[in-house]
C-alpha positions as CSV (number, residue, x, y, z in Angstrom):
1,M,-25.5,-21.4,13.9
2,V,-22.1,-23.5,15.0
3,Q,-23.6,-26.5,16.1
4,N,-25.7,-26.7,12.6
5,F,-22.0,-26.2,10.8
6,F,-20.8,-29.4,12.8
7,E,-24.3,-31.5,12.6
8,V,-24.0,-31.3,8.7
9,R,-20.8,-32.7,8.3
10,T,-19.4,-36.4,8.6
11,Q,-17.2,-36.8,11.5
12,E,-14.2,-37.8,8.8
13,Q,-15.1,-34.3,7.6
14,L,-14.9,-33.1,11.1
15,F,-11.8,-34.9,11.5
16,C,-10.1,-33.4,8.2
17,Y,-11.6,-30.0,9.7
18,S,-9.9,-30.8,12.9
19,K,-6.3,-31.4,11.3
20,F,-6.4,-28.0,9.3
21,L,-7.3,-26.2,12.0
22,K,-4.1,-27.6,14.0
23,I,-1.5,-27.9,11.2
24,W,-2.3,-26.2,7.8
25,D,-4.1,-22.6,9.2
26,A,-1.5,-22.7,12.0
27,I,1.2,-22.6,9.6
28,F,-0.7,-20.2,7.0
29,A,-0.7,-18.1,10.0
30,F,2.7,-18.5,10.6
31,V,3.9,-17.6,6.8
32,Y,1.5,-14.6,6.6
33,T,3.1,-12.6,9.4
34,L,6.2,-13.3,8.0
35,M,5.2,-12.1,4.8
36,Y,3.3,-8.8,6.1
37,A,6.2,-8.6,8.7
38,S,9.0,-8.5,5.9
39,W,6.6,-5.5,3.8
40,I,6.9,-3.7,6.9
41,R,10.5,-3.5,8.0
42,Y,11.0,-2.8,4.2
43,F,9.0,0.4,4.5
44,F,9.2,1.2,8.1
45,K,12.9,0.2,8.8
46,N,13.0,2.7,12.3
47,K,9.4,1.3,13.3
48,S,10.0,-1.8,14.9
49,L,7.0,-1.5,16.9
50,F,4.5,-1.6,13.6
51,L,5.3,-5.7,13.6
52,I,3.1,-6.1,16.5
53,I,0.2,-5.6,14.8
54,P,0.5,-8.2,12.5
55,I,2.2,-10.8,15.1
56,L,-1.0,-10.0,17.5
57,G,-2.9,-11.0,14.5
58,M,-1.1,-14.5,14.1
59,F,-1.7,-14.7,17.5
60,A,-5.6,-13.9,17.1
61,D,-5.7,-16.4,14.7
62,W,-4.2,-18.9,16.4
63,S,-6.5,-18.2,19.6
64,E,-9.6,-18.3,17.5
65,N,-8.7,-21.7,16.0
66,Y,-8.1,-23.5,19.5
67,V,-11.1,-22.0,20.4
68,E,-13.0,-23.4,17.1
69,L,-11.1,-26.9,18.4
70,L,-13.1,-26.9,21.4
71,M,-16.4,-26.0,20.1
72,L,-15.3,-29.3,18.2
73,E,-14.4,-31.3,20.6
74,T,-17.8,-30.1,23.0
75,Y,-19.8,-31.2,19.8
76,L,-18.2,-34.5,19.5
77,N,-18.7,-35.7,22.7
78,S,-22.2,-34.7,22.4
79,S,-22.4,-31.8,25.0
80,P,-24.2,-28.7,23.6
81,I,-21.9,-25.9,22.7
82,S,-21.9,-23.1,25.1
83,E,-22.9,-19.5,24.3
84,I,-19.6,-18.0,25.9
85,L,-17.4,-20.2,23.8
86,V,-19.4,-19.2,20.7
87,L,-19.4,-15.2,21.8
88,L,-15.4,-15.7,22.4
89,G,-14.6,-17.3,19.2
90,S,-16.4,-14.5,17.2
91,G,-14.6,-11.9,19.5
92,I,-11.3,-13.4,18.7
93,N,-12.3,-13.4,15.0
94,S,-13.2,-9.7,14.9
95,F,-10.6,-8.6,16.7
96,K,-8.3,-10.9,14.2
97,W,-10.2,-8.8,11.8
98,V,-9.5,-5.3,13.0
99,L,-5.4,-6.3,13.1
100,S,-5.7,-7.7,9.7
101,S,-6.8,-4.3,8.3
102,L,-4.8,-2.1,10.6
103,T,-1.6,-4.5,8.8
104,Y,-3.1,-3.9,5.2
105,L,-3.5,-0.1,6.2
106,I,0.2,0.1,7.6
107,I,1.5,-1.1,4.2
108,L,-0.7,0.9,2.0
109,F,0.8,3.7,4.0
110,G,4.3,2.5,3.5
111,I,3.5,2.0,-0.3
112,I,2.2,5.6,-0.5
113,I,5.4,7.3,1.3
114,T,7.8,5.2,-0.6
115,L,6.0,5.8,-4.1
116,K,6.3,9.8,-3.3
117,I,9.8,9.4,-2.1
118,F,10.3,8.0,-5.5
119,L,8.0,10.4,-7.2
120,T,9.9,12.9,-5.7
121,K,13.3,11.9,-6.6
122,F,12.3,10.7,-10.1
123,K,11.0,14.8,-10.3
124,K,14.2,16.1,-8.8
125,V,16.2,14.4,-11.6
126,D,14.0,15.7,-14.3
127,D,14.4,19.0,-13.4
């Protein structure tokens, strides 16, 4: 499947894909990590340990990009793409999505707690 992904693209498309992984996807991972970290810091002021999850997600994203670049380089050198490399990339991708899901759950939990506190204060003012 990975081999087919590369085969149906031109050299120019593969070059663009490589640049995308090296530059734009790396910047995007950094930006979304800053955004998630900001939300987590806002909702959990005393729980900085939660920041590890989106930061690990960023590193997983970068690692996945590196493995994809290795697969692309292997393909461009007319070598067969190693099944181990494909499995590694797939495993990193799965780990990244687990971390992303945990990040979303942490932020959702923070929103729920913040709303609960707000509504409790609002209800006390009415009484």
